[in-house]
C-alpha positions as CSV (number, residue, x, y, z in Angstrom):
1,X,47.8,18.6,-8.8
2,X,47.3,16.4,-5.7
3,X,44.5,14.1,-4.6
4,X,42.6,15.4,-1.6
5,X,40.1,12.6,-1.1
6,X,39.3,9.1,-2.3
7,X,36.8,6.4,-1.3
8,X,35.8,2.8,-2.0
9,X,32.7,0.8,-1.2
10,X,32.9,-2.7,0.2
11,X,30.4,-5.3,-0.7
12,X,29.6,-8.2,1.7
13,X,27.9,-11.5,1.0
14,X,28.2,-15.0,2.4
15,X,25.6,-17.1,0.6
16,X,25.4,-17.0,-3.2
17,X,22.1,-17.5,-5.0
18,X,22.5,-21.3,-4.9
19,X,23.0,-21.2,-1.1
20,X,26.7,-21.9,-1.3
21,X,29.0,-20.3,1.3
22,X,31.4,-17.7,-0.1
23,X,34.3,-17.1,2.3
24,X,34.2,-17.6,6.1
25,X,30.8,-17.2,7.9
26,X,30.6,-14.8,10.8
27,X,30.5,-16.4,14.3
28,X,26.8,-16.1,14.8
29,X,26.1,-17.9,11.5
30,X,27.9,-21.0,12.7
31,X,25.0,-21.6,15.1
32,X,22.3,-23.6,13.5
33,X,19.6,-22.4,16.0
34,X,20.3,-18.8,15.0
35,X,20.1,-19.4,11.3
36,X,16.9,-21.5,11.8
37,X,15.3,-18.6,13.7
38,X,16.2,-16.2,10.8
39,X,14.7,-18.7,8.3
40,X,11.5,-19.1,10.3
41,X,11.1,-15.3,10.5
42,X,11.4,-15.0,6.7
43,X,8.9,-17.7,6.1
44,X,6.4,-16.3,8.6
45,X,6.8,-12.9,6.9
46,X,6.1,-14.3,3.5
47,X,3.1,-16.2,4.8
48,X,1.7,-13.0,6.4
49,X,2.3,-11.0,3.2
50,X,0.4,-13.5,1.1
51,X,-2.6,-13.5,3.4
52,X,-2.6,-9.7,3.7
53,X,-2.7,-9.4,-0.1
54,X,-5.6,-11.9,-0.2
55,X,-7.4,-9.8,2.4
56,X,-6.9,-6.7,0.4
57,X,-8.2,-8.3,-2.8
58,X,-11.3,-9.4,-1.0
59,X,-12.0,-6.0,0.5
60,X,-11.1,-6.8,4.1
61,X,-7.8,-4.8,4.2
62,X,-6.6,-1.5,2.8
63,X,-3.7,-1.0,0.5
64,X,-0.8,-3.2,1.5
65,X,2.9,-3.2,0.7
66,X,4.4,-6.7,0.4
67,X,8.0,-7.5,1.1
68,X,8.1,-10.5,-1.2
69,X,11.7,-11.2,-2.1
70,X,13.0,-8.6,0.4
71,X,12.4,-10.5,3.6
72,X,16.1,-10.8,4.4
73,X,16.6,-7.1,4.7
74,X,14.0,-6.5,7.5
75,X,14.7,-9.7,9.3
76,X,18.5,-9.1,9.2
77,X,18.0,-5.6,10.6
78,X,15.5,-6.8,13.3
79,X,17.9,-9.5,14.4
80,X,20.9,-7.1,14.6
81,X,19.1,-4.7,17.1
82,X,18.8,-5.1,20.8
83,X,15.3,-4.8,22.4
84,X,16.2,-1.4,23.8
85,X,17.2,0.0,20.4
86,X,14.7,2.0,18.3
87,X,13.5,1.0,14.8
88,X,12.1,3.6,12.4
89,X,10.7,1.5,9.6
90,X,9.4,2.4,6.2
91,X,6.5,0.2,5.0
92,X,8.1,-3.2,4.2
93,X,9.8,-4.0,7.5
94,X,7.2,-6.4,8.9
95,X,9.8,-9.1,9.2
96,X,11.9,-7.1,11.5
97,X,8.9,-5.7,13.4
98,X,7.7,-9.2,14.1
99,X,11.1,-10.1,15.6
100,X,10.9,-7.1,17.8
101,X,7.5,-8.0,19.2
102,X,5.0,-6.2,17.0
103,X,2.1,-8.5,16.4
104,X,0.5,-9.5,13.2
105,X,-2.8,-8.4,14.5
106,X,-1.4,-4.9,15.1
107,X,-0.1,-4.6,11.6
108,X,-3.4,-5.9,10.1
109,X,-5.2,-3.2,12.1
110,X,-2.9,-0.6,10.8
111,X,-3.3,-1.6,7.1
112,X,-7.0,-1.8,7.8
113,X,-7.1,1.9,8.7
114,X,-7.1,1.5,12.5
115,X,-4.5,3.5,14.2
116,X,-4.6,1.2,17.3
117,X,-2.4,-1.0,15.2
118,X,0.5,1.5,15.7
119,X,0.1,1.3,19.5
120,X,2.6,-1.6,19.8
121,X,2.3,-3.9,22.8
122,X,5.9,-4.9,22.4
123,X,8.6,-2.3,21.3
124,X,6.9,0.8,22.9
125,X,9.4,3.2,21.5
126,X,9.7,1.9,18.0
127,X,8.1,4.2,15.4
128,X,5.0,3.3,13.4
129,X,5.1,2.5,9.8
130,X,6.1,5.4,7.7
131,X,4.4,5.7,4.2
132,X,5.7,9.1,3.2
133,X,9.0,8.6,1.5
134,X,12.1,9.4,3.6
135,X,10.3,11.5,6.2
136,X,11.4,9.2,9.0
137,X,15.1,9.9,8.4
138,X,15.1,13.3,10.1
139,X,13.0,11.8,12.9
140,X,15.6,9.1,13.3
141,X,18.3,11.8,13.6
142,X,16.2,13.4,16.4
143,X,15.8,10.0,18.2
144,X,19.5,9.3,18.0
145,X,20.3,12.8,19.2
146,X,18.1,12.2,22.2
147,X,19.7,8.9,22.9
148,X,23.2,10.5,22.8
149,X,22.2,13.5,25.0
150,X,20.8,11.1,27.6
151,X,24.0,9.1,27.6
152,X,22.1,5.9,26.8
153,X,23.9,3.0,25.1
154,X,21.1,2.6,22.5
155,X,21.0,2.9,18.7
156,X,18.4,4.1,16.2
157,X,18.0,2.2,12.9
158,X,16.2,3.8,10.0
159,X,15.1,1.8,7.0
160,X,14.0,3.3,3.7
161,X,13.9,2.4,0.0
162,X,16.2,3.4,-2.8
163,X,13.8,6.2,-3.9
164,X,14.2,7.9,-0.5
165,X,17.9,8.5,-1.3
166,X,16.7,11.1,-3.8
167,X,14.9,13.0,-1.1
168,X,16.4,16.1,0.6
169,X,15.0,14.8,4.0
170,X,17.4,11.9,3.8
171,X,20.5,13.9,2.9
172,X,19.8,16.4,5.7
173,X,19.4,13.7,8.2
174,X,22.6,12.0,7.1
175,X,24.5,15.3,7.3
176,X,23.3,16.1,10.7
177,X,23.8,12.5,12.0
178,X,27.5,12.5,10.9
179,X,28.2,16.0,12.1
180,X,26.8,15.1,15.6
181,X,28.3,11.6,15.6
182,X,24.9,10.1,16.4
183,X,24.2,6.5,17.2
184,X,22.2,5.9,14.0
185,X,22.3,3.4,11.2
186,X,20.6,4.1,7.9
187,X,19.6,1.1,5.9
188,X,18.6,1.5,2.2
189,X,16.4,-1.3,1.0
190,X,17.5,-1.1,-2.6
191,X,14.8,-3.2,-4.3
192,X,15.7,-1.5,-7.7
193,X,12.3,0.3,-8.1
194,X,11.0,3.5,-6.6
195,X,7.4,2.5,-7.5
196,X,7.7,2.6,-11.3
197,X,11.1,4.4,-11.5
198,X,14.0,2.1,-11.9
199,X,17.2,2.7,-9.9
200,X,19.1,3.6,-13.1
201,X,16.8,6.6,-13.6
202,X,17.1,7.9,-10.1
203,X,20.8,8.6,-9.8
204,X,24.0,8.5,-11.8
205,X,25.9,7.3,-8.7
206,X,27.4,3.8,-9.2
207,X,26.2,2.8,-5.8
208,X,23.7,4.2,-3.3
209,X,26.2,3.4,-0.5
210,X,28.6,6.1,-1.7
211,X,26.0,8.8,-1.0
212,X,27.3,8.5,2.6
213,X,30.7,9.8,1.6
214,X,29.6,13.4,1.2
215,X,27.9,13.3,4.6
216,X,31.1,12.1,6.2
217,X,30.1,8.6,7.3
218,X,30.9,5.0,6.2
219,X,29.0,3.7,3.2
220,X,28.7,-0.1,2.9
221,X,26.9,-2.4,0.4
222,X,25.5,-5.8,1.3
223,X,23.8,-8.6,-0.5
224,X,20.2,-7.9,0.6
225,X,19.1,-11.4,-0.4
226,X,21.5,-12.9,2.0
227,X,20.1,-12.6,5.6
228,X,23.4,-13.6,7.1
229,X,25.2,-10.8,5.3
230,X,22.5,-8.3,6.3
231,X,22.6,-9.4,9.9
232,X,26.4,-9.2,10.0
233,X,26.9,-5.8,8.4
234,X,24.0,-4.1,10.1
235,X,25.1,-5.7,13.4
236,X,28.6,-4.4,13.1
237,X,27.4,-0.9,12.2
238,X,25.0,-0.9,15.1
239,X,27.6,-1.9,17.6
240,X,30.0,0.7,16.2
241,X,27.4,3.3,16.7
242,X,26.7,2.1,20.2
243,X,30.3,2.5,21.1
244,X,30.3,6.1,20.0
245,X,31.6,5.6,16.5
246,X,28.9,7.5,14.8
247,X,26.4,6.7,12.0
248,X,26.7,4.6,8.8
249,X,24.7,4.0,5.6
250,X,24.2,0.5,4.4
251,X,22.8,-0.3,1.0
252,X,21.1,-3.7,0.8
253,X,20.8,-4.9,-2.7
254,X,17.6,-6.9,-3.3
255,X,14.7,-7.0,-5.7
256,X,11.0,-6.3,-5.4
257,X,9.3,-9.4,-6.7
258,X,5.8,-8.0,-6.1
259,X,3.9,-4.9,-7.2
260,X,4.9,-1.8,-5.3
261,X,1.7,-2.1,-3.3
262,X,-1.7,-3.7,-3.9
263,X,-2.7,-0.4,-5.7
264,X,0.1,-0.9,-8.3
265,X,0.4,-3.0,-11.5
266,X,4.1,-3.5,-12.0
267,X,3.5,-5.3,-15.4
268,X,2.8,-1.9,-16.9
269,X,6.5,-0.8,-16.4
270,X,8.7,-3.9,-16.2
271,X,9.0,-7.2,-18.1
272,X,7.8,-10.4,-16.5
273,X,11.1,-12.0,-17.8
274,X,13.1,-9.7,-15.6
275,X,11.1,-10.6,-12.5
276,X,11.2,-14.3,-13.3
277,X,15.0,-14.1,-13.5
278,X,15.2,-12.4,-10.1
279,X,13.4,-15.3,-8.4
280,X,16.7,-17.2,-8.7
281,X,18.0,-14.9,-6.0
282,X,15.1,-15.6,-3.6
283,X,16.5,-15.1,0.0
284,X,14.1,-17.6,1.5
285,X,15.1,-20.4,-0.8
286,X,18.7,-19.5,-0.5
287,X,18.9,-20.0,3.2
288,X,16.7,-23.1,3.1
289,X,19.1,-24.7,0.6
290,X,22.1,-23.9,2.9
291,X,20.4,-25.2,6.0
292,X,19.2,-28.4,4.2
293,X,22.6,-29.2,2.7
294,X,24.3,-28.5,6.1
295,X,21.9,-31.1,7.7
296,X,20.1,-28.5,9.8
297,X,16.7,-28.6,8.0
298,X,14.5,-31.4,6.8
299,X,11.3,-31.9,4.7
300,X,9.4,-32.7,7.9
301,X,10.6,-29.5,9.6
302,X,9.6,-27.5,6.5
303,X,6.1,-29.0,6.5
304,X,5.7,-28.3,10.2
305,X,6.9,-24.7,9.7
306,X,4.5,-24.0,6.9
307,X,1.6,-25.4,8.9
308,X,2.6,-23.4,12.0
309,X,3.0,-20.1,10.1
310,X,-0.4,-20.6,8.4
311,X,-2.1,-21.3,11.7
312,X,-0.5,-18.2,13.4
313,X,-1.5,-15.9,10.5
314,X,-5.0,-17.2,10.4
315,X,-5.3,-16.7,14.2
316,X,-4.1,-13.1,13.7
317,X,-6.6,-12.5,10.9
318,X,-9.5,-13.8,13.0
319,X,-8.5,-11.5,15.8
320,X,-8.2,-8.6,13.4
321,X,-11.6,-9.2,11.8
322,X,-13.2,-9.6,15.2
323,X,-11.9,-6.3,16.5
324,X,-14.9,-3.9,16.8
325,X,-14.5,-0.8,14.7
326,X,-14.0,2.6,16.3
327,X,-16.5,5.4,15.7
328,X,-15.5,8.0,13.1
329,X,-14.8,10.5,15.9
330,X,-11.8,8.4,17.0
331,X,-9.8,10.1,14.2
332,X,-9.5,13.1,16.5
333,X,-8.3,11.1,19.6
334,X,-4.6,11.1,19.1
335,X,-3.8,14.3,17.2
336,X,-3.1,16.6,20.1
337,X,-2.6,16.4,23.9
338,X,-5.4,19.0,24.0
339,X,-7.6,19.3,21.0
340,X,-7.8,22.8,19.5
341,X,-11.2,24.4,19.6
342,X,-11.7,24.3,15.8
343,X,-11.1,20.5,15.8
344,X,-13.4,20.1,18.8
345,X,-16.2,21.6,16.8
346,X,-15.4,19.2,13.9
347,X,-15.3,16.2,16.3
348,X,-18.7,17.2,17.8
349,X,-20.1,17.5,14.3
350,X,-18.8,14.0,13.3
351,X,-20.1,12.5,16.5
352,X,-23.6,14.1,16.0
353,X,-23.8,12.9,12.4
354,X,-22.7,9.4,13.4
355,X,-25.3,9.3,16.2
356,X,-28.0,10.5,13.8
357,X,-27.2,7.7,11.3
358,X,-27.3,5.2,14.2
359,X,-30.8,6.3,15.0
360,X,-32.1,5.7,11.5
361,X,-34.3,2.7,11.0
């Protein structure tokens, strides 16, 4: 008997839960300005999330998915990409989207049910938020194939949760991406919960990163609560893909401190004690501690940042709430280049009903 294959999964982390450096920091992390930018991006994301939840609770926003405790994943991914790259997010990547130029007002419009929120003024070719689980993975493979066929030095990055790794869509996308050596990086935001299903009940695999092995691509694991580690590992995979090295799968280990969405009550399926213990791994506090102890951050800077983030979020909320609503017929406007006759009739009926209601005293 002889061994025909073997594999191992590398785990990367630079800051422990107490903000202490483990090993040697990558070159970019030795620049205080870069780390401060990452910290500010996470704080802004957390401030935005808290306000969005408040808006939903008061009936001014639809169902919203918070990234509380997971900010380092999206921010690290967003920082690792170049402006010309293409991000295909799930529904907790607001931190990375903000870094890439998506505005808070746009995301509020989206979660408020207004599709104009997906018409980004910034990254025009980034994909909109994807709520269906894992369906953006095959789309990401298609985007990466197009980039390769055009000969463009661009990379697609696709982010999804741990639950998506149980979907056939994801496996098919990974298999195709590896077979075609596409410039594509898959990032698994492993927050340990696929809504109410814990990671242990989703798969018998020791890691999610090893699911890349069968597809024939590198599988890596990173501390998803360490934004430096996420930025480093995703950045290396992105540049490898840009050079023609093919795709990779990166599992970012983190924890969902909030409910799955504002339509969920996580206390029904997990203990408060478990969540409380996970707060010790908070990615925001971790980087703040490191910056403070390194002399790069002060109490005054923290207070100014909190005030600035609150003001920016409030300005976005005011703009969102002041945006005139579209008529119901707008739901037909962006479905097809040329609307089929059957839908034309439906649009005319909706328009007529809306006009009639407007005429009522």
